[in-house]
Structure formats: structure tokens, C-alpha cells
PDB file with one MODEL, atoms N, CA, C and O in Angstrom:
MODEL        1
ATOM      1  N   UNK A   1     -13.769   4.511  10.737  1.00  0.00           N
ATOM      2  CA  UNK A   1     -13.354   4.445   9.472  1.00  0.00           C
ATOM      3  C   UNK A   1     -14.553   4.112   8.377  1.00  0.00           C
ATOM      4  O   UNK A   1     -15.280   3.153   8.638  1.00  0.00           O
ATOM      5  N   UNK A   2     -14.763   4.778   7.303  1.00  0.00           N
ATOM      6  CA  UNK A   2     -15.568   4.676   6.484  1.00  0.00           C
ATOM      7  C   UNK A   2     -15.275   3.742   5.290  1.00  0.00           C
ATOM      8  O   UNK A   2     -14.101   3.624   4.940  1.00  0.00           O
ATOM      9  N   UNK A   3     -16.324   3.011   4.581  1.00  0.00           N
ATOM     10  CA  UNK A   3     -15.953   2.118   3.520  1.00  0.00           C
ATOM     11  C   UNK A   3     -16.281   2.979   2.111  1.00  0.00           C
ATOM     12  O   UNK A   3     -17.358   3.492   1.807  1.00  0.00           O
ATOM     13  N   UNK A   4     -15.170   2.982   1.429  1.00  0.00           N
ATOM     14  CA  UNK A   4     -15.464   3.643   0.081  1.00  0.00           C
ATOM     15  C   UNK A   4     -15.593   2.594  -0.958  1.00  0.00           C
ATOM     16  O   UNK A   4     -14.883   1.588  -0.959  1.00  0.00           O
ATOM     17  N   UNK A   5     -16.542   2.848  -1.874  1.00  0.00           N
ATOM     18  CA  UNK A   5     -16.770   1.942  -3.013  1.00  0.00           C
ATOM     19  C   UNK A   5     -16.274   2.586  -4.247  1.00  0.00           C
ATOM     20  O   UNK A   5     -16.562   3.772  -4.407  1.00  0.00           O
ATOM     21  N   UNK A   6     -15.634   2.033  -5.059  1.00  0.00           N
ATOM     22  CA  UNK A   6     -15.063   2.480  -6.321  1.00  0.00           C
ATOM     23  C   UNK A   6     -15.517   1.591  -7.623  1.00  0.00           C
ATOM     24  O   UNK A   6     -15.405   0.365  -7.634  1.00  0.00           O
ATOM     25  N   UNK A   7     -15.974   2.253  -8.579  1.00  0.00           N
ATOM     26  CA  UNK A   7     -16.297   1.541  -9.485  1.00  0.00           C
ATOM     27  C   UNK A   7     -15.160   1.332 -10.436  1.00  0.00           C
ATOM     28  O   UNK A   7     -15.245   0.310 -11.118  1.00  0.00           O
ATOM     29  N   UNK A   8     -14.088   2.111 -10.622  1.00  0.00           N
ATOM     30  CA  UNK A   8     -12.765   1.880 -11.453  1.00  0.00           C
ATOM     31  C   UNK A   8     -11.761   1.888 -10.351  1.00  0.00           C
ATOM     32  O   UNK A   8     -11.357   2.972  -9.932  1.00  0.00           O
ATOM     33  N   UNK A   9     -11.326   0.767  -9.846  1.00  0.00           N
ATOM     34  CA  UNK A   9     -10.191   0.666  -8.803  1.00  0.00           C
ATOM     35  C   UNK A   9      -8.899   0.884  -9.590  1.00  0.00           C
ATOM     36  O   UNK A   9      -7.867   1.175  -8.985  1.00  0.00           O
ATOM     37  N   UNK A  10      -8.920   0.759 -10.867  1.00  0.00           N
ATOM     38  CA  UNK A  10      -7.288   1.086 -11.582  1.00  0.00           C
ATOM     39  C   UNK A  10      -7.069   2.462 -11.629  1.00  0.00           C
ATOM     40  O   UNK A  10      -5.916   2.880 -11.513  1.00  0.00           O
ATOM     41  N   UNK A  11      -8.094   3.301 -11.797  1.00  0.00           N
ATOM     42  CA  UNK A  11      -7.659   4.665 -11.824  1.00  0.00           C
ATOM     43  C   UNK A  11      -7.325   5.394 -10.591  1.00  0.00           C
ATOM     44  O   UNK A  11      -6.957   6.568 -10.579  1.00  0.00           O
ATOM     45  N   UNK A  12      -7.491   4.538  -9.403  1.00  0.00           N
ATOM     46  CA  UNK A  12      -7.417   5.186  -7.922  1.00  0.00           C
ATOM     47  C   UNK A  12      -6.207   4.327  -7.334  1.00  0.00           C
ATOM     48  O   UNK A  12      -6.154   4.276  -6.105  1.00  0.00           O
ATOM     49  N   UNK A  13      -5.288   3.687  -8.013  1.00  0.00           N
ATOM     50  CA  UNK A  13      -4.396   2.859  -7.291  1.00  0.00           C
ATOM     51  C   UNK A  13      -3.592   3.441  -6.167  1.00  0.00           C
ATOM     52  O   UNK A  13      -3.369   2.707  -5.205  1.00  0.00           O
ATOM     53  N   UNK A  14      -3.069   4.827  -6.166  1.00  0.00           N
ATOM     54  CA  UNK A  14      -2.417   5.320  -5.141  1.00  0.00           C
ATOM     55  C   UNK A  14      -3.274   5.558  -3.967  1.00  0.00           C
ATOM     56  O   UNK A  14      -2.768   5.327  -2.870  1.00  0.00           O
ATOM     57  N   UNK A  15      -4.604   6.023  -4.021  1.00  0.00           N
ATOM     58  CA  UNK A  15      -5.426   6.153  -3.060  1.00  0.00           C
ATOM     59  C   UNK A  15      -5.905   4.691  -2.388  1.00  0.00           C
ATOM     60  O   UNK A  15      -6.277   4.526  -1.226  1.00  0.00           O
ATOM     61  N   UNK A  16      -5.810   3.843  -3.269  1.00  0.00           N
ATOM     62  CA  UNK A  16      -6.276   2.466  -2.614  1.00  0.00           C
ATOM     63  C   UNK A  16      -5.110   1.912  -1.883  1.00  0.00           C
ATOM     64  O   UNK A  16      -5.362   1.307  -0.841  1.00  0.00           O
ATOM     65  N   UNK A  17      -3.865   2.021  -2.264  1.00  0.00           N
ATOM     66  CA  UNK A  17      -2.666   1.581  -1.438  1.00  0.00           C
ATOM     67  C   UNK A  17      -2.468   2.308  -0.146  1.00  0.00           C
ATOM     68  O   UNK A  17      -2.227   1.721   0.909  1.00  0.00           O
ATOM     69  N   UNK A  18      -2.585   3.693  -0.271  1.00  0.00           N
ATOM     70  CA  UNK A  18      -2.474   4.472   0.953  1.00  0.00           C
ATOM     71  C   UNK A  18      -3.750   4.143   1.984  1.00  0.00           C
ATOM     72  O   UNK A  18      -3.463   4.120   3.181  1.00  0.00           O
ATOM     73  N   UNK A  19      -4.851   3.940   1.684  1.00  0.00           N
ATOM     74  CA  UNK A  19      -5.990   3.515   2.532  1.00  0.00           C
ATOM     75  C   UNK A  19      -5.708   2.216   3.126  1.00  0.00           C
ATOM     76  O   UNK A  19      -5.967   1.941   4.297  1.00  0.00           O
ATOM     77  N   UNK A  20      -5.143   1.385   2.244  1.00  0.00           N
ATOM     78  CA  UNK A  20      -4.953   0.092   2.696  1.00  0.00           C
ATOM     79  C   UNK A  20      -3.850   0.073   3.676  1.00  0.00           C
ATOM     80  O   UNK A  20      -4.032  -0.628   4.672  1.00  0.00           O
ATOM     81  N   UNK A  21      -2.637   0.778   3.563  1.00  0.00           N
ATOM     82  CA  UNK A  21      -1.563   0.828   4.510  1.00  0.00           C
ATOM     83  C   UNK A  21      -1.960   1.329   5.760  1.00  0.00           C
ATOM     84  O   UNK A  21      -1.629   0.830   6.836  1.00  0.00           O
ATOM     85  N   UNK A  22      -2.845   2.556   5.578  1.00  0.00           N
ATOM     86  CA  UNK A  22      -3.017   3.348   6.999  1.00  0.00           C
ATOM     87  C   UNK A  22      -4.438   2.738   7.766  1.00  0.00           C
ATOM     88  O   UNK A  22      -4.857   3.273   8.793  1.00  0.00           O
ATOM     89  N   UNK A  23      -5.054   1.675   7.206  1.00  0.00           N
ATOM     90  CA  UNK A  23      -6.216   1.195   7.721  1.00  0.00           C
ATOM     91  C   UNK A  23      -5.985   0.273   8.910  1.00  0.00           C
ATOM     92  O   UNK A  23      -6.923  -0.134   9.596  1.00  0.00           O
ATOM     93  N   UNK A  24      -4.615  -0.071   9.156  1.00  0.00           N
ATOM     94  CA  UNK A  24      -4.276  -0.929  10.293  1.00  0.00           C
ATOM     95  C   UNK A  24      -3.621  -0.237  11.377  1.00  0.00           C
ATOM     96  O   UNK A  24      -2.965   0.789  11.198  1.00  0.00           O
ATOM     97  N   UNK A  25      -3.777  -0.740  12.401  1.00  0.00           N
ATOM     98  CA  UNK A  25      -3.013  -0.099  13.709  1.00  0.00           C
ATOM     99  C   UNK A  25      -1.581  -0.075  13.666  1.00  0.00           C
ATOM    100  O   UNK A  25      -0.949   0.972  13.807  1.00  0.00           O
ATOM    101  N   UNK A  26      -1.000  -1.294  13.460  1.00  0.00           N
ATOM    102  CA  UNK A  26       0.322  -1.641  13.124  1.00  0.00           C
ATOM    103  C   UNK A  26       0.441  -2.593  12.093  1.00  0.00           C
ATOM    104  O   UNK A  26      -0.172  -3.660  12.140  1.00  0.00           O
ATOM    105  N   UNK A  27       1.301  -2.235  11.026  1.00  0.00           N
ATOM    106  CA  UNK A  27       1.447  -2.804   9.799  1.00  0.00           C
ATOM    107  C   UNK A  27       2.725  -2.962   9.343  1.00  0.00           C
ATOM    108  O   UNK A  27       3.233  -1.964   8.833  1.00  0.00           O
ATOM    109  N   UNK A  28       3.403  -4.014   9.399  1.00  0.00           N
ATOM    110  CA  UNK A  28       4.676  -4.339   8.738  1.00  0.00           C
ATOM    111  C   UNK A  28       4.442  -5.089   7.515  1.00  0.00           C
ATOM    112  O   UNK A  28       3.558  -5.945   7.532  1.00  0.00           O
ATOM    113  N   UNK A  29       5.133  -4.881   6.428  1.00  0.00           N
ATOM    114  CA  UNK A  29       4.772  -5.592   5.278  1.00  0.00           C
ATOM    115  C   UNK A  29       5.950  -5.628   4.131  1.00  0.00           C
ATOM    116  O   UNK A  29       6.841  -4.780   4.074  1.00  0.00           O
ATOM    117  N   UNK A  30       5.836  -6.594   3.344  1.00  0.00           N
ATOM    118  CA  UNK A  30       6.973  -6.697   2.231  1.00  0.00           C
ATOM    119  C   UNK A  30       6.082  -6.320   1.027  1.00  0.00           C
ATOM    120  O   UNK A  30       4.867  -6.159   1.138  1.00  0.00           O
ATOM    121  N   UNK A  31       6.787  -6.186  -0.169  1.00  0.00           N
ATOM    122  CA  UNK A  31       6.235  -5.740  -1.516  1.00  0.00           C
ATOM    123  C   UNK A  31       5.348  -6.930  -1.889  1.00  0.00           C
ATOM    124  O   UNK A  31       4.190  -6.704  -2.240  1.00  0.00           O
ATOM    125  N   UNK A  32       5.835  -8.235  -1.835  1.00  0.00           N
ATOM    126  CA  UNK A  32       5.066  -9.476  -2.284  1.00  0.00           C
ATOM    127  C   UNK A  32       3.733  -9.625  -1.543  1.00  0.00           C
ATOM    128  O   UNK A  32       2.728 -10.112  -2.062  1.00  0.00           O
ATOM    129  N   UNK A  33       3.813  -9.138  -0.209  1.00  0.00           N
ATOM    130  CA  UNK A  33       2.731  -9.490   0.839  1.00  0.00           C
ATOM    131  C   UNK A  33       1.673  -8.262   0.297  1.00  0.00           C
ATOM    132  O   UNK A  33       0.468  -8.507   0.343  1.00  0.00           O
ATOM    133  N   UNK A  34       2.031  -7.235  -0.103  1.00  0.00           N
ATOM    134  CA  UNK A  34       1.243  -5.982  -0.255  1.00  0.00           C
ATOM    135  C   UNK A  34       0.522  -6.313  -1.682  1.00  0.00           C
ATOM    136  O   UNK A  34      -0.697  -6.186  -1.796  1.00  0.00           O
ATOM    137  N   UNK A  35       1.318  -6.731  -2.729  1.00  0.00           N
ATOM    138  CA  UNK A  35       0.664  -7.277  -3.813  1.00  0.00           C
ATOM    139  C   UNK A  35      -0.235  -8.122  -3.744  1.00  0.00           C
ATOM    140  O   UNK A  35      -1.235  -7.979  -4.447  1.00  0.00           O
ATOM    141  N   UNK A  36      -0.099  -9.268  -2.839  1.00  0.00           N
ATOM    142  CA  UNK A  36      -1.173 -10.154  -2.672  1.00  0.00           C
ATOM    143  C   UNK A  36      -2.285  -9.733  -2.011  1.00  0.00           C
ATOM    144  O   UNK A  36      -3.385 -10.166  -2.355  1.00  0.00           O
ATOM    145  N   UNK A  37      -2.160  -8.856  -1.001  1.00  0.00           N
ATOM    146  CA  UNK A  37      -3.264  -8.216  -0.475  1.00  0.00           C
ATOM    147  C   UNK A  37      -4.076  -7.307  -1.270  1.00  0.00           C
ATOM    148  O   UNK A  37      -5.283  -7.276  -1.028  1.00  0.00           O
ATOM    149  N   UNK A  38      -3.621  -6.601  -2.134  1.00  0.00           N
ATOM    150  CA  UNK A  38      -4.192  -5.638  -3.112  1.00  0.00           C
ATOM    151  C   UNK A  38      -5.144  -6.590  -4.200  1.00  0.00           C
ATOM    152  O   UNK A  38      -5.842  -6.090  -5.082  1.00  0.00           O
ATOM    153  N   UNK A  39      -5.040  -7.782  -3.991  1.00  0.00           N
ATOM    154  CA  UNK A  39      -6.033  -8.554  -4.987  1.00  0.00           C
ATOM    155  C   UNK A  39      -7.440  -8.397  -4.449  1.00  0.00           C
ATOM    156  O   UNK A  39      -8.414  -8.580  -5.179  1.00  0.00           O
ATOM    157  N   UNK A  40      -7.533  -8.105  -3.349  1.00  0.00           N
ATOM    158  CA  UNK A  40      -8.917  -7.968  -2.747  1.00  0.00           C
ATOM    159  C   UNK A  40      -9.742  -6.940  -3.339  1.00  0.00           C
ATOM    160  O   UNK A  40     -10.969  -7.016  -3.404  1.00  0.00           O
ATOM    161  N   UNK A  41      -8.963  -5.860  -3.823  1.00  0.00           N
ATOM    162  CA  UNK A  41      -9.469  -4.866  -4.504  1.00  0.00           C
ATOM    163  C   UNK A  41      -9.615  -4.997  -6.101  1.00  0.00           C
ATOM    164  O   UNK A  41      -9.881  -4.026  -6.810  1.00  0.00           O
ATOM    165  N   UNK A  42      -9.441  -6.115  -6.523  1.00  0.00           N
ATOM    166  CA  UNK A  42      -9.478  -6.439  -7.960  1.00  0.00           C
ATOM    167  C   UNK A  42      -8.231  -5.734  -8.677  1.00  0.00           C
ATOM    168  O   UNK A  42      -8.353  -5.243  -9.799  1.00  0.00           O
ATOM    169  N   UNK A  43      -7.194  -5.716  -8.066  1.00  0.00           N
ATOM    170  CA  UNK A  43      -5.906  -5.088  -8.741  1.00  0.00           C
ATOM    171  C   UNK A  43      -4.979  -6.125  -8.901  1.00  0.00           C
ATOM    172  O   UNK A  43      -4.659  -6.877  -7.981  1.00  0.00           O
ATOM    173  N   UNK A  44      -4.523  -6.192 -10.077  1.00  0.00           N
ATOM    174  CA  UNK A  44      -3.348  -7.208 -10.367  1.00  0.00           C
ATOM    175  C   UNK A  44      -2.245  -6.302 -10.655  1.00  0.00           C
ATOM    176  O   UNK A  44      -2.214  -5.762 -11.760  1.00  0.00           O
ATOM    177  N   UNK A  45      -1.386  -6.083  -9.844  1.00  0.00           N
ATOM    178  CA  UNK A  45      -0.268  -5.265  -9.907  1.00  0.00           C
ATOM    179  C   UNK A  45       0.953  -5.851 -10.002  1.00  0.00           C
ATOM    180  O   UNK A  45       1.100  -6.831  -9.271  1.00  0.00           O
ATOM    181  N   UNK A  46       1.901  -5.532 -10.708  1.00  0.00           N
ATOM    182  CA  UNK A  46       3.332  -6.133 -10.686  1.00  0.00           C
ATOM    183  C   UNK A  46       4.123  -5.553  -9.362  1.00  0.00           C
ATOM    184  O   UNK A  46       4.030  -4.416  -8.901  1.00  0.00           O
ATOM    185  N   UNK A  47       4.903  -6.613  -8.893  1.00  0.00           N
ATOM    186  CA  UNK A  47       5.632  -6.120  -7.745  1.00  0.00           C
ATOM    187  C   UNK A  47       6.693  -4.721  -8.039  1.00  0.00           C
ATOM    188  O   UNK A  47       7.098  -4.001  -7.126  1.00  0.00           O
ATOM    189  N   UNK A  48       6.999  -4.539  -9.359  1.00  0.00           N
ATOM    190  CA  UNK A  48       7.806  -3.503  -9.706  1.00  0.00           C
ATOM    191  C   UNK A  48       6.862  -2.157  -9.566  1.00  0.00           C
ATOM    192  O   UNK A  48       7.262  -1.127  -9.022  1.00  0.00           O
ATOM    193  N   UNK A  49       5.718  -2.299 -10.066  1.00  0.00           N
ATOM    194  CA  UNK A  49       4.773  -1.056  -9.886  1.00  0.00           C
ATOM    195  C   UNK A  49       4.456  -0.675  -8.488  1.00  0.00           C
ATOM    196  O   UNK A  49       4.402   0.512  -8.168  1.00  0.00           O
ATOM    197  N   UNK A  50       4.222  -1.737  -7.552  1.00  0.00           N
ATOM    198  CA  UNK A  50       3.911  -1.563  -6.157  1.00  0.00           C
ATOM    199  C   UNK A  50       5.269  -1.047  -5.378  1.00  0.00           C
ATOM    200  O   UNK A  50       5.288  -0.240  -4.449  1.00  0.00           O
ATOM    201  N   UNK A  51       6.315  -1.655  -5.934  1.00  0.00           N
ATOM    202  CA  UNK A  51       7.662  -0.753  -5.204  1.00  0.00           C
ATOM    203  C   UNK A  51       7.728   0.631  -5.532  1.00  0.00           C
ATOM    204  O   UNK A  51       8.006   1.477  -4.683  1.00  0.00           O
ATOM    205  N   UNK A  52       7.483   0.905  -6.736  1.00  0.00           N
ATOM    206  CA  UNK A  52       7.423   2.298  -7.314  1.00  0.00           C
ATOM    207  C   UNK A  52       6.386   3.195  -6.374  1.00  0.00           C
ATOM    208  O   UNK A  52       6.716   4.314  -5.982  1.00  0.00           O
ATOM    209  N   UNK A  53       5.295   2.691  -6.097  1.00  0.00           N
ATOM    210  CA  UNK A  53       4.175   3.387  -5.354  1.00  0.00           C
ATOM    211  C   UNK A  53       4.955   3.557  -3.905  1.00  0.00           C
ATOM    212  O   UNK A  53       5.149   4.645  -3.362  1.00  0.00           O
ATOM    213  N   UNK A  54       5.342   2.336  -3.410  1.00  0.00           N
ATOM    214  CA  UNK A  54       5.980   2.395  -1.970  1.00  0.00           C
ATOM    215  C   UNK A  54       7.001   3.586  -1.938  1.00  0.00           C
ATOM    216  O   UNK A  54       6.972   4.411  -1.025  1.00  0.00           O
ATOM    217  N   UNK A  55       7.814   3.640  -2.863  1.00  0.00           N
ATOM    218  CA  UNK A  55       8.862   4.574  -2.693  1.00  0.00           C
ATOM    219  C   UNK A  55       8.615   6.103  -2.564  1.00  0.00           C
ATOM    220  O   UNK A  55       9.358   6.928  -2.031  1.00  0.00           O
ATOM    221  N   UNK A  56       7.245   6.334  -3.248  1.00  0.00           N
ATOM    222  CA  UNK A  56       6.981   7.704  -3.078  1.00  0.00           C
ATOM    223  C   UNK A  56       6.369   7.933  -1.580  1.00  0.00           C
ATOM    224  O   UNK A  56       6.379   9.055  -1.073  1.00  0.00           O
ATOM    225  N   UNK A  57       5.884   6.892  -0.965  1.00  0.00           N
ATOM    226  CA  UNK A  57       5.526   7.122   0.407  1.00  0.00           C
ATOM    227  C   UNK A  57       6.664   7.093   1.283  1.00  0.00           C
ATOM    228  O   UNK A  57       6.649   7.700   2.354  1.00  0.00           O
ATOM    229  N   UNK A  58       7.786   6.329   0.836  1.00  0.00           N
ATOM    230  CA  UNK A  58       9.137   6.441   1.681  1.00  0.00           C
ATOM    231  C   UNK A  58       9.749   7.775   1.510  1.00  0.00           C
ATOM    232  O   UNK A  58      10.352   8.226   2.484  1.00  0.00           O
ATOM    233  N   UNK A  59       9.695   8.434   0.497  1.00  0.00           N
ATOM    234  CA  UNK A  59      10.322   9.690   0.082  1.00  0.00           C
ATOM    235  C   UNK A  59       9.517  10.696   0.926  1.00  0.00           C
ATOM    236  O   UNK A  59      10.111  11.528   1.611  1.00  0.00           O
ATOM    237  N   UNK A  60       8.454  10.645   0.894  1.00  0.00           N
ATOM    238  CA  UNK A  60       7.383  11.718   1.733  1.00  0.00           C
ATOM    239  C   UNK A  60       7.360  11.336   3.093  1.00  0.00           C
ATOM    240  O   UNK A  60       6.724  12.123   3.794  1.00  0.00           O
ATOM    241  N   UNK A  61       7.899  10.288   3.735  1.00  0.00           N
ATOM    242  CA  UNK A  61       8.169  10.205   5.237  1.00  0.00           C
ATOM    243  C   UNK A  61       6.832   9.506   5.713  1.00  0.00           C
ATOM    244  O   UNK A  61       6.515   9.672   6.891  1.00  0.00           O
ATOM    245  N   UNK A  62       6.076   8.790   4.954  1.00  0.00           N
ATOM    246  CA  UNK A  62       5.023   8.085   5.604  1.00  0.00           C
ATOM    247  C   UNK A  62       5.193   6.664   5.790  1.00  0.00           C
ATOM    248  O   UNK A  62       4.339   6.035   6.416  1.00  0.00           O
ATOM    249  N   UNK A  63       6.295   6.049   5.267  1.00  0.00           N
ATOM    250  CA  UNK A  63       6.621   4.663   5.321  1.00  0.00           C
ATOM    251  C   UNK A  63       8.089   4.498   5.610  1.00  0.00           C
ATOM    252  O   UNK A  63       8.935   5.100   4.950  1.00  0.00           O
ATOM    253  N   UNK A  64       8.376   3.719   6.552  1.00  0.00           N
ATOM    254  CA  UNK A  64       9.720   3.461   6.947  1.00  0.00           C
ATOM    255  C   UNK A  64      10.342   2.204   6.286  1.00  0.00           C
ATOM    256  O   UNK A  64       9.819   1.096   6.399  1.00  0.00           O
ATOM    257  N   UNK A  65      11.424   2.416   5.629  1.00  0.00           N
ATOM    258  CA  UNK A  65      11.876   1.317   5.042  1.00  0.00           C
ATOM    259  C   UNK A  65      12.843   0.596   5.811  1.00  0.00           C
ATOM    260  O   UNK A  65      13.799   1.257   6.217  1.00  0.00           O
ATOM    261  N   UNK A  66      12.792  -0.766   6.131  1.00  0.00           N
ATOM    262  CA  UNK A  66      13.684  -1.613   6.746  1.00  0.00           C
ATOM    263  C   UNK A  66      14.480  -2.479   5.819  1.00  0.00           C
ATOM    264  O   UNK A  66      14.369  -2.446   4.594  1.00  0.00           O
ATOM    265  N   UNK A  67      15.289  -3.256   6.489  1.00  0.00           N
ATOM    266  CA  UNK A  67      16.053  -4.254   5.564  1.00  0.00           C
ATOM    267  C   UNK A  67      15.173  -5.080   4.564  1.00  0.00           C
ATOM    268  O   UNK A  67      15.394  -5.015   3.355  1.00  0.00           O
ATOM    269  N   UNK A  68      14.336  -5.731   5.000  1.00  0.00           N
ATOM    270  CA  UNK A  68      13.516  -6.789   4.042  1.00  0.00           C
ATOM    271  C   UNK A  68      12.004  -6.321   4.125  1.00  0.00           C
ATOM    272  O   UNK A  68      11.163  -6.938   3.471  1.00  0.00           O
ATOM    273  N   UNK A  69      11.689  -5.389   4.808  1.00  0.00           N
ATOM    274  CA  UNK A  69      10.216  -4.872   5.026  1.00  0.00           C
ATOM    275  C   UNK A  69       9.838  -3.461   5.108  1.00  0.00           C
ATOM    276  O   UNK A  69      10.769  -2.662   5.004  1.00  0.00           O
ATOM    277  N   UNK A  70       8.660  -2.993   5.274  1.00  0.00           N
ATOM    278  CA  UNK A  70       8.337  -1.650   5.276  1.00  0.00           C
ATOM    279  C   UNK A  70       7.403  -1.542   6.427  1.00  0.00           C
ATOM    280  O   UNK A  70       6.663  -2.497   6.661  1.00  0.00           O
ATOM    281  N   UNK A  71       7.356  -0.333   7.271  1.00  0.00           N
ATOM    282  CA  UNK A  71       6.281  -0.187   8.328  1.00  0.00           C
ATOM    283  C   UNK A  71       5.780   1.181   7.999  1.00  0.00           C
ATOM    284  O   UNK A  71       6.352   1.931   7.208  1.00  0.00           O
ATOM    285  N   UNK A  72       4.496   1.516   8.755  1.00  0.00           N
ATOM    286  CA  UNK A  72       3.955   2.788   8.652  1.00  0.00           C
ATOM    287  C   UNK A  72       4.596   3.566   9.553  1.00  0.00           C
ATOM    288  O   UNK A  72       4.826   3.086  10.663  1.00  0.00           O
ATOM    289  N   UNK A  73       4.920   4.634   9.307  1.00  0.00           N
ATOM    290  CA  UNK A  73       5.487   5.919  10.412  1.00  0.00           C
ATOM    291  C   UNK A  73       4.576   6.090  11.329  1.00  0.00           C
ATOM    292  O   UNK A  73       3.383   5.961  11.055  1.00  0.00           O
ATOM    293  N   UNK A  74       5.017   6.412  12.586  1.00  0.00           N
ATOM    294  CA  UNK A  74       4.065   6.715  13.670  1.00  0.00           C
ATOM    295  C   UNK A  74       3.047   5.696  14.245  1.00  0.00           C
ATOM    296  O   UNK A  74       2.051   6.016  14.894  1.00  0.00           O
ATOM    297  N   UNK A  75       3.426   4.403  13.921  1.00  0.00           N
ATOM    298  CA  UNK A  75       2.485   3.315  14.326  1.00  0.00           C
ATOM    299  C   UNK A  75       3.296   2.462  15.258  1.00  0.00           C
ATOM    300  O   UNK A  75       2.795   1.463  15.774  1.00  0.00           O
TER     301      UNK A  75
ENDMDL
END
């Protein structure tokens, strides 16, 4: 995996979330946990915004939605 450096992280939020989710071998997460982890990219996002982004991944079949958490498909 390579490291990508971005000058403007706000303009690439979907890309950052996607790469963060798929950079781990196995990953189960909640919205609150993901919001907290995204702080490392200097992103201060609301849980509602992150939920909306996750929903697009769920609809496309990339993320499984469980009762209280999410997991990455195929992992």
C-alpha cells in the first residue's frame, strides 16, 4: 500500500473514508468510531455526514450493515 499526501483533505472526503475503510485486513466499526478515527486526517465531520457517506458504500455493496456496526464486504 502506498501513502497519499493531500493538501486539501476536505475536498477529498469520500476518497479518504474509502481508503481508511479498506486499508485494514478486517474492520468492524461504528459511525462514532469512524468519526473519531477520521480526526487523524484533520477532518472534523459530523456523525450525520459520515453516516450519509457510509450509506453510499452500503448501497454499492462495499460495506455490510449490521445491527449496531458496519463491516467491510469480503473481509
